[in-house]
N, CA, C, O and the ligand as a Tripos MOL2 file, in Angstrom:
@<TRIPOS>MOLECULE
protein
  229   227    58     0     0
PROTEIN
NO_CHARGES

@<TRIPOS>ATOM
      1 N          86.9360  118.6080  101.7300 N.3       1 MET1
      2 CA         87.8410  117.9440  100.7840 C.3       1 MET1
      3 C          88.7380  116.9480  101.5080 C.2       1 MET1
      4 O          89.1470  117.1600  102.6490 O.2       1 MET1
      5 N          89.0210  115.8920  100.8310 N.am      2 PHE2
      6 CA         89.9100  114.8800  101.3950 C.3       2 PHE2
      7 C          91.3620  115.3300  101.2350 C.2       2 PHE2
      8 O          91.7850  115.6970  100.1380 O.2       2 PHE2
      9 N          92.0980  115.3030  102.2960 N.am      3 ASN3
     10 CA         93.5160  115.6630  102.2890 C.3       3 ASN3
     11 C          94.3380  114.4460  101.8470 C.2       3 ASN3
     12 O          94.4520  113.4590  102.5730 O.2       3 ASN3
     13 N          94.9030  114.5390  100.6480 N.am      4 GLU4
     14 CA         95.5940  113.3660  100.0890 C.3       4 GLU4
     15 C          96.8600  113.0080  100.8580 C.2       4 GLU4
     16 O          97.3970  111.9120  100.6960 O.2       4 GLU4
     17 N          97.3330  113.9190  101.6880 N.am      5 LYS5
     18 CA         98.4940  113.5830  102.5230 C.3       5 LYS5
     19 C          98.1540  112.4580  103.5000 C.2       5 LYS5
     20 O          99.0370  111.7400  103.9700 O.2       5 LYS5
     21 N          96.8710  112.3170  103.7960 N.am      6 LEU6
     22 CA         96.4440  111.2450  104.6950 C.3       6 LEU6
     23 C          96.7360  109.8600  104.1110 C.2       6 LEU6
     24 O          96.8250  108.8720  104.8390 O.2       6 LEU6
     25 N          96.8820  109.8090  102.7870 N.am      7 LEU7
     26 CA         97.1410  108.5130  102.1560 C.3       7 LEU7
     27 C          98.4250  107.8760  102.6960 C.2       7 LEU7
     28 O          98.5650  106.6540  102.7090 O.2       7 LEU7
     29 N          99.3490  108.7140  103.1370 N.am      8 ASP8
     30 CA        100.6130  108.1870  103.6580 C.3       8 ASP8
     31 C         100.4230  107.4170  104.9650 C.2       8 ASP8
     32 O         101.2130  106.5300  105.2880 O.2       8 ASP8
     33 N          99.3800  107.7570  105.7070 N.am      9 ILE9
     34 CA         99.2290  107.1310  107.0220 C.3       9 ILE9
     35 C          98.0500  106.1570  107.0840 C.2       9 ILE9
     36 O          97.9460  105.3560  108.0130 O.2       9 ILE9
     37 N          97.1660  106.2330  106.0880 N.am     10 LEU10
     38 CA         95.9970  105.3610  106.1170 C.3      10 LEU10
     39 C          96.3450  103.9810  105.5780 C.2      10 LEU10
     40 O          97.1600  103.8380  104.6660 O.2      10 LEU10
     41 N          95.7210  102.9850  106.1510 N.am     11 ALA11
     42 CA         95.9150  101.6200  105.6760 C.3      11 ALA11
     43 C          94.6100  100.8570  105.8250 C.2      11 ALA11
     44 O          93.7800  101.1620  106.6820 O.2      11 ALA11
     45 N          94.4520   99.8690  104.9780 N.am     12 CYS12
     46 CA         93.3020   98.9840  105.0900 C.3      12 CYS12
     47 C          93.3760   98.2540  106.4350 C.2      12 CYS12
     48 O          94.4070   97.6570  106.7450 O.2      12 CYS12
     49 N          92.3260   98.2880  107.2280 N.am     13 PRO13
     50 CA         92.3610   97.6260  108.5440 C.3      13 PRO13
     51 C          92.4110   96.1080  108.4420 C.2      13 PRO13
     52 O          92.7300   95.4310  109.4190 O.2      13 PRO13
     53 N          92.1030   95.5760  107.2850 N.am     14 VAL14
     54 CA         92.1570   94.1230  107.1070 C.3      14 VAL14
     55 C          93.5790   93.6970  106.7420 C.2      14 VAL14
     56 O          94.1300   92.7730  107.3400 O.2      14 VAL14
     57 N          94.1620   94.3710  105.7670 N.am     15 CYS15
     58 CA         95.4410   93.9450  105.1950 C.3      15 CYS15
     59 C          96.6330   94.6980  105.7640 C.2      15 CYS15
     60 O          97.7690   94.2360  105.6550 O.2      15 CYS15
     61 N          96.3880   95.8420  106.3630 N.am     16 LYS16
     62 CA         97.4740   96.7020  106.8610 C.3      16 LYS16
     63 C          98.3970   97.1600  105.7410 C.2      16 LYS16
     64 O          99.5980   97.3420  105.9400 O.2      16 LYS16
     65 N          97.8180   97.3430  104.5720 N.am     17 VAL17
     66 CA         98.5940   97.9110  103.4680 C.3      17 VAL17
     67 C          97.9340   99.2150  103.0330 C.2      17 VAL17
     68 O          96.8120   99.5280  103.4300 O.2      17 VAL17
     69 N          98.6500   99.9560  102.2180 N.am     18 GLY18
     70 CA         98.1860  101.2690  101.8060 C.3      18 GLY18
     71 C          96.9480  101.2110  100.9200 C.2      18 GLY18
     72 O          96.5960  100.1730  100.3610 O.2      18 GLY18
     73 N          96.3060  102.3670  100.8160 N.am     19 VAL19
     74 CA         95.1030  102.4760  100.0010 C.3      19 VAL19
     75 C          95.3240  103.5240   98.9040 C.2      19 VAL19
     76 O          96.1710  104.4080   99.0280 O.2      19 VAL19
     77 N          94.5480  103.4000   97.8410 N.am     20 GLU20
     78 CA         94.5880  104.3670   96.7520 C.3      20 GLU20
     79 C          93.3360  105.2340   96.8060 C.2      20 GLU20
     80 O          92.2590  104.7900   97.2030 O.2      20 GLU20
     81 N          93.5130  106.4590   96.4000 N.am     21 TYR21
     82 CA         92.4010  107.4020   96.4170 C.3      21 TYR21
     83 C          91.6720  107.3690   95.0750 C.2      21 TYR21
     84 O          92.2670  107.5990   94.0230 O.2      21 TYR21
     85 N          90.3940  107.0810   95.1340 N.am     22 ASP22
     86 CA         89.5360  107.1430   93.9550 C.3      22 ASP22
     87 C          88.8050  108.4770   94.0040 C.2      22 ASP22
     88 O          87.7580  108.6070   94.6390 O.2      22 ASP22
     89 N          89.3700  109.4510   93.3290 N.am     23 ARG23
     90 CA         88.8610  110.8120   93.4040 C.3      23 ARG23
     91 C          87.4290  110.9110   92.8560 C.2      23 ARG23
     92 O          86.5850  111.6140   93.4120 O.2      23 ARG23
     93 N          87.1790  110.2030   91.7720 N.am     24 GLU24
     94 CA         85.8800  110.2780   91.1200 C.3      24 GLU24
     95 C          84.7510  109.8230   92.0430 C.2      24 GLU24
     96 O          83.6930  110.4490   92.1130 O.2      24 GLU24
     97 N          84.9960  108.7410   92.7340 N.am     25 ASN25
     98 CA         83.9580  108.1520   93.5850 C.3      25 ASN25
     99 C          84.0990  108.5130   95.0510 C.2      25 ASN25
    100 O          83.2870  108.1140   95.8850 O.2      25 ASN25
    101 N          85.1580  109.2870   95.3590 N.am     26 GLN26
    102 CA         85.4170  109.6490   96.7560 C.3      26 GLN26
    103 C          85.4720  108.4070   97.6380 C.2      26 GLN26
    104 O          84.7610  108.2800   98.6350 O.2      26 GLN26
    105 N          86.3460  107.5010   97.2220 N.am     27 LYS27
    106 CA         86.5410  106.2590   97.9670 C.3      27 LYS27
    107 C          88.0320  106.0130   98.1040 C.2      27 LYS27
    108 O          88.8380  106.5050   97.3160 O.2      27 LYS27
    109 N          88.3750  105.2480   99.1120 N.am     28 LEU28
    110 CA         89.7390  104.7530   99.2540 C.3      28 LEU28
    111 C          89.7030  103.2550   98.9780 C.2      28 LEU28
    112 O          88.8700  102.5300   99.5210 O.2      28 LEU28
    113 N          90.6060  102.8130   98.1410 N.am     29 ILE29
    114 CA         90.5910  101.4210   97.7060 C.3      29 ILE29
    115 C          91.8580  100.7320   98.1730 C.2      29 ILE29
    116 O          92.9690  101.1940   97.9120 O.2      29 ILE29
    117 N          91.6740   99.6190   98.8690 N.am     30 CYS30
    118 CA         92.8210   98.8400   99.3250 C.3      30 CYS30
    119 C          93.5410   98.2380   98.1210 C.2      30 CYS30
    120 O          92.9120   97.6770   97.2240 O.2      30 CYS30
    121 N          94.8720   98.3650   98.1150 N.am     31 THR31
    122 CA         95.6400   97.8450   96.9850 C.3      31 THR31
    123 C          95.7640   96.3240   97.0260 C.2      31 THR31
    124 O          96.1870   95.7070   96.0490 O.2      31 THR31
    125 N          95.3950   95.7220   98.1530 N.am     32 LYS32
    126 CA         95.5260   94.2690   98.2680 C.3      32 LYS32
    127 C          94.1830   93.5570   98.1080 C.2      32 LYS32
    128 O          94.0100   92.7410   97.2020 O.2      32 LYS32
    129 N          93.2370   93.8700   98.9910 N.am     33 CYS33
    130 CA         91.9670   93.1380   98.9650 C.3      33 CYS33
    131 C          90.9170   93.8320   98.1000 C.2      33 CYS33
    132 O          89.9180   93.2160   97.7310 O.2      33 CYS33
    133 N          91.1320   95.1010   97.7760 N.am     34 GLY34
    134 CA         90.1910   95.8100   96.9120 C.3      34 GLY34
    135 C          88.9620   96.3420   97.6280 C.2      34 GLY34
    136 O          88.0560   96.8700   96.9840 O.2      34 GLY34
    137 N          88.9160   96.2130   98.9430 N.am     35 ARG35
    138 CA         87.7980   96.8130   99.6720 C.3      35 ARG35
    139 C          87.7790   98.3190   99.4400 C.2      35 ARG35
    140 O          88.8240   98.9510   99.2840 O.2      35 ARG35
    141 N          86.5800   98.8780   99.4200 N.am     36 ARG36
    142 CA         86.4360  100.3140   99.1920 C.3      36 ARG36
    143 C          85.8700  100.9710  100.4420 C.2      36 ARG36
    144 O          84.8480  100.5560  100.9870 O.2      36 ARG36
    145 N          86.5580  101.9910  100.8650 N.am     37 TYR37
    146 CA         86.1600  102.7450  102.0520 C.3      37 TYR37
    147 C          85.6940  104.1140  101.6140 C.2      37 TYR37
    148 O          86.4000  104.8120  100.8870 O.2      37 TYR37
    149 N          84.5190  104.5020  102.0480 N.am     38 ARG38
    150 CA         83.9960  105.7850  101.5950 C.3      38 ARG38
    151 C          84.5740  106.9340  102.4090 C.2      38 ARG38
    152 O          85.0880  106.7560  103.5140 O.2      38 ARG38
    153 N          84.4690  108.1110  101.8220 N.am     39 ILE39
    154 CA         84.9390  109.3210  102.4780 C.3      39 ILE39
    155 C          83.7180  110.1980  102.7220 C.2      39 ILE39
    156 O          82.9840  110.5360  101.7930 O.2      39 ILE39
    157 N          83.5160  110.5570  103.9660 N.am     40 GLU40
    158 CA         82.3760  111.4080  104.3180 C.3      40 GLU40
    159 C          82.8780  112.7280  104.8650 C.2      40 GLU40
    160 O          83.5740  112.7700  105.8800 O.2      40 GLU40
    161 N          82.5190  113.8010  104.1870 N.am     41 ASP41
    162 CA         82.9540  115.1370  104.6140 C.3      41 ASP41
    163 C          84.4690  115.1860  104.8230 C.2      41 ASP41
    164 O          84.9560  115.7870  105.7800 O.2      41 ASP41
    165 N          85.1940  114.5510  103.9260 N.am     42 GLY42
    166 CA         86.6510  114.5740  103.9900 C.3      42 GLY42
    167 C          87.2520  113.5860  104.9570 C.2      42 GLY42
    168 O          88.4720  113.5120  105.0990 O.2      42 GLY42
    169 N          86.4030  112.8230  105.6250 N.am     43 ILE43
    170 CA         86.9010  111.8700  106.6240 C.3      43 ILE43
    171 C          86.7270  110.4470  106.1080 C.2      43 ILE43
    172 O          85.6030  110.0030  105.8730 O.2      43 ILE43
    173 N          87.8260  109.7380  105.9320 N.am     44 PRO44
    174 CA         87.7100  108.3650  105.4590 C.3      44 PRO44
    175 C          87.1450  107.4450  106.5410 C.2      44 PRO44
    176 O          87.5590  107.4980  107.6990 O.2      44 PRO44
    177 N          86.2080  106.6180  106.1480 N.am     45 ILE45
    178 CA         85.5840  105.6770  107.0860 C.3      45 ILE45
    179 C          86.3120  104.3400  106.9450 C.2      45 ILE45
    180 O          85.9440  103.4970  106.1260 O.2      45 ILE45
    181 N          87.3440  104.1680  107.7560 N.am     46 MET46
    182 CA         88.1970  102.9790  107.6340 C.3      46 MET46
    183 C          87.6950  101.8790  108.5640 C.2      46 MET46
    184 O          88.4110  101.4430  109.4660 O.2      46 MET46
    185 N          86.4910  101.4450  108.3450 N.am     47 LEU47
    186 CA         85.8950  100.4070  109.1780 C.3      47 LEU47
    187 C          85.5900   99.1910  108.3100 C.2      47 LEU47
    188 O          85.0060   99.3000  107.2320 O.2      47 LEU47
    189 N          86.0040   98.0330  108.8120 N.am     48 ILE48
    190 CA         85.8220   96.8030  108.0480 C.3      48 ILE48
    191 C          84.3390   96.5840  107.7390 C.2      48 ILE48
    192 O          83.9680   96.2080  106.6280 O.2      48 ILE48
    193 N          83.5060   96.8280  108.7500 N.am     49 GLU49
    194 CA         82.0850   96.5340  108.5560 C.3      49 GLU49
    195 C          81.3890   97.5420  107.6420 C.2      49 GLU49
    196 O          80.2850   97.2940  107.1570 O.2      49 GLU49
    197 N          82.0410   98.6690  107.4150 N.am     50 GLU50
    198 CA         81.4720   99.6850  106.5220 C.3      50 GLU50
    199 C          82.0230   99.5760  105.1040 C.2      50 GLU50
    200 O          81.5030  100.2140  104.1880 O.2      50 GLU50
    201 N          83.0560   98.7850  104.9150 N.am     51 ALA51
    202 CA         83.7190   98.7110  103.6140 C.3      51 ALA51
    203 C          82.8410   97.9780  102.5980 C.2      51 ALA51
    204 O          82.0510   97.0960  102.9350 O.2      51 ALA51
    205 N          83.0150   98.3850  101.3490 N.am     52 GLU52
    206 CA         82.3710   97.6690  100.2590 C.3      52 GLU52
    207 C          83.3430   96.6270   99.7440 C.2      52 GLU52
    208 O          84.5080   96.9300   99.4820 O.2      52 GLU52
    209 N          82.8690   95.4110   99.6000 N.am     53 LEU53
    210 CA         83.7220   94.3540   99.0940 C.3      53 LEU53
    211 C          83.8440   94.4920   97.5760 C.2      53 LEU53
    212 O          82.9040   94.9270   96.9100 O.2      53 LEU53
    213 N          84.9880   94.1260   97.0430 N.am     54 PRO54
    214 CA         85.1610   94.1660   95.5840 C.3      54 PRO54
    215 C          84.2380   93.1710   94.8990 C.2      54 PRO54
    216 O          83.8890   92.1260   95.4490 O.2      54 PRO54
    217 N          83.8570   93.5270   93.6880 N.am     55 GLU55
    218 CA         82.9930   92.6170   92.9400 C.3      55 GLU55
    219 C          83.7890   91.4240   92.4670 C.2      55 GLU55
    220 O          84.9290   91.5480   92.0200 O.2      55 GLU55
    221 N          83.1680   90.2710   92.5750 N.am     56 GLU56
    222 CA         83.8400   89.0540   92.1200 C.3      56 GLU56
    223 C          83.6830   88.9320   90.6170 C.2      56 GLU56
    224 O          82.6630   89.3190   90.0470 O.2      56 GLU56
    225 N          84.7050   88.3890   89.9910 N.am     57 ASP57
    226 CA         84.6200   88.1500   88.5460 C.3      57 ASP57
    227 C          83.9220   86.8380   88.2750 C.2      57 ASP57
    228 O          83.7510   86.4570   87.1170 O.2      57 ASP57
    229 ZN         92.6280   95.3160  102.2740 Zn       58 ZN58
@<TRIPOS>BOND
     1     1     2 1
     2     2     3 1
     3     3     4 2
     4     3     5 am
     5     5     6 1
     6     6     7 1
     7     7     8 2
     8     7     9 am
     9     9    10 1
    10    10    11 1
    11    11    12 2
    12    11    13 am
    13    13    14 1
    14    14    15 1
    15    15    16 2
    16    15    17 am
    17    17    18 1
    18    18    19 1
    19    19    20 2
    20    19    21 am
    21    21    22 1
    22    22    23 1
    23    23    24 2
    24    23    25 am
    25    25    26 1
    26    26    27 1
    27    27    28 2
    28    27    29 am
    29    29    30 1
    30    30    31 1
    31    31    32 2
    32    31    33 am
    33    33    34 1
    34    34    35 1
    35    35    36 2
    36    35    37 am
    37    37    38 1
    38    38    39 1
    39    39    40 2
    40    39    41 am
    41    41    42 1
    42    42    43 1
    43    43    44 2
    44    43    45 am
    45    45    46 1
    46    46    47 1
    47    47    48 2
    48    47    49 am
    49    49    50 1
    50    50    51 1
    51    51    52 2
    52    51    53 am
    53    53    54 1
    54    54    55 1
    55    55    56 2
    56    55    57 am
    57    57    58 1
    58    58    59 1
    59    59    60 2
    60    59    61 am
    61    61    62 1
    62    62    63 1
    63    63    64 2
    64    63    65 am
    65    65    66 1
    66    66    67 1
    67    67    68 2
    68    67    69 am
    69    69    70 1
    70    70    71 1
    71    71    72 2
    72    71    73 am
    73    73    74 1
    74    74    75 1
    75    75    76 2
    76    75    77 am
    77    77    78 1
    78    78    79 1
    79    79    80 2
    80    79    81 am
    81    81    82 1
    82    82    83 1
    83    83    84 2
    84    83    85 am
    85    85    86 1
    86    86    87 1
    87    87    88 2
    88    87    89 am
    89    89    90 1
    90    90    91 1
    91    91    92 2
    92    91    93 am
    93    93    94 1
    94    94    95 1
    95    95    96 2
    96    95    97 am
    97    97    98 1
    98    98    99 1
    99    99   100 2
   100    99   101 am
   101   101   102 1
   102   102   103 1
   103   103   104 2
   104   103   105 am
   105   105   106 1
   106   106   107 1
   107   107   108 2
   108   107   109 am
   109   109   110 1
   110   110   111 1
   111   111   112 2
   112   111   113 am
   113   113   114 1
   114   114   115 1
   115   115   116 2
   116   115   117 am
   117   117   118 1
   118   118   119 1
   119   119   120 2
   120   119   121 am
   121   121   122 1
   122   122   123 1
   123   123   124 2
   124   123   125 am
   125   125   126 1
   126   126   127 1
   127   127   128 2
   128   127   129 am
   129   129   130 1
   130   130   131 1
   131   131   132 2
   132   131   133 am
   133   133   134 1
   134   134   135 1
   135   135   136 2
   136   135   137 am
   137   137   138 1
   138   138   139 1
   139   139   140 2
   140   139   141 am
   141   141   142 1
   142   142   143 1
   143   143   144 2
   144   143   145 am
   145   145   146 1
   146   146   147 1
   147   147   148 2
   148   147   149 am
   149   149   150 1
   150   150   151 1
   151   151   152 2
   152   151   153 am
   153   153   154 1
   154   154   155 1
   155   155   156 2
   156   155   157 am
   157   157   158 1
   158   158   159 1
   159   159   160 2
   160   159   161 am
   161   161   162 1
   162   162   163 1
   163   163   164 2
   164   163   165 am
   165   165   166 1
   166   166   167 1
   167   167   168 2
   168   167   169 am
   169   169   170 1
   170   170   171 1
   171   171   172 2
   172   171   173 am
   173   173   174 1
   174   174   175 1
   175   175   176 2
   176   175   177 am
   177   177   178 1
   178   178   179 1
   179   179   180 2
   180   179   181 am
   181   181   182 1
   182   182   183 1
   183   183   184 2
   184   183   185 am
   185   185   186 1
   186   186   187 1
   187   187   188 2
   188   187   189 am
   189   189   190 1
   190   190   191 1
   191   191   192 2
   192   191   193 am
   193   193   194 1
   194   194   195 1
   195   195   196 2
   196   195   197 am
   197   197   198 1
   198   198   199 1
   199   199   200 2
   200   199   201 am
   201   201   202 1
   202   202   203 1
   203   203   204 2
   204   203   205 am
   205   205   206 1
   206   206   207 1
   207   207   208 2
   208   207   209 am
   209   209   210 1
   210   210   211 1
   211   211   212 2
   212   211   213 am
   213   213   214 1
   214   214   215 1
   215   215   216 2
   216   215   217 am
   217   217   218 1
   218   218   219 1
   219   219   220 2
   220   219   221 am
   221   221   222 1
   222   222   223 1
   223   223   224 2
   224   223   225 am
   225   225   226 1
   226   226   227 1
   227   227   228 2
@<TRIPOS>SUBSTRUCTURE
     1 MET1         2 RESIDUE 1 A MET
     2 PHE2         6 RESIDUE 1 A PHE
     3 ASN3        10 RESIDUE 1 A ASN
     4 GLU4        14 RESIDUE 1 A GLU
     5 LYS5        18 RESIDUE 1 A LYS
     6 LEU6        22 RESIDUE 1 A LEU
     7 LEU7        26 RESIDUE 1 A LEU
     8 ASP8        30 RESIDUE 1 A ASP
     9 ILE9        34 RESIDUE 1 A ILE
    10 LEU10       38 RESIDUE 1 A LEU
    11 ALA11       42 RESIDUE 1 A ALA
    12 CYS12       46 RESIDUE 1 A CYS
    13 PRO13       50 RESIDUE 1 A PRO
    14 VAL14       54 RESIDUE 1 A VAL
    15 CYS15       58 RESIDUE 1 A CYS
    16 LYS16       62 RESIDUE 1 A LYS
    17 VAL17       66 RESIDUE 1 A VAL
    18 GLY18       70 RESIDUE 1 A GLY
    19 VAL19       74 RESIDUE 1 A VAL
    20 GLU20       78 RESIDUE 1 A GLU
    21 TYR21       82 RESIDUE 1 A TYR
    22 ASP22       86 RESIDUE 1 A ASP
    23 ARG23       90 RESIDUE 1 A ARG
    24 GLU24       94 RESIDUE 1 A GLU
    25 ASN25       98 RESIDUE 1 A ASN
    26 GLN26      102 RESIDUE 1 A GLN
    27 LYS27      106 RESIDUE 1 A LYS
    28 LEU28      110 RESIDUE 1 A LEU
    29 ILE29      114 RESIDUE 1 A ILE
    30 CYS30      118 RESIDUE 1 A CYS
    31 THR31      122 RESIDUE 1 A THR
    32 LYS32      126 RESIDUE 1 A LYS
    33 CYS33      130 RESIDUE 1 A CYS
    34 GLY34      134 RESIDUE 1 A GLY
    35 ARG35      138 RESIDUE 1 A ARG
    36 ARG36      142 RESIDUE 1 A ARG
    37 TYR37      146 RESIDUE 1 A TYR
    38 ARG38      150 RESIDUE 1 A ARG
    39 ILE39      154 RESIDUE 1 A ILE
    40 GLU40      158 RESIDUE 1 A GLU
    41 ASP41      162 RESIDUE 1 A ASP
    42 GLY42      166 RESIDUE 1 A GLY
    43 ILE43      170 RESIDUE 1 A ILE
    44 PRO44      174 RESIDUE 1 A PRO
    45 ILE45      178 RESIDUE 1 A ILE
    46 MET46      182 RESIDUE 1 A MET
    47 LEU47      186 RESIDUE 1 A LEU
    48 ILE48      190 RESIDUE 1 A ILE
    49 GLU49      194 RESIDUE 1 A GLU
    50 GLU50      198 RESIDUE 1 A GLU
    51 ALA51      202 RESIDUE 1 A ALA
    52 GLU52      206 RESIDUE 1 A GLU
    53 LEU53      210 RESIDUE 1 A LEU
    54 PRO54      214 RESIDUE 1 A PRO
    55 GLU55      218 RESIDUE 1 A GLU
    56 GLU56      222 RESIDUE 1 A GLU
    57 ASP57      226 RESIDUE 1 A ASP
    58 ZN58       229 GROUP 0 **** ****
């Protein structure tokens, strides 16, 4: 399980701002750029090259 207390210390490596937890999809979403970082076995993968880019409108 992902420990939500980690949200206090995790930040998007691109923007250096906080991320939101998407419980349904087990992803962390940057509040600025919208990149999505997956969580594997409770460990967030905060790597730029592993992030999913937000869909463009
Ligand atoms: Zn970001």
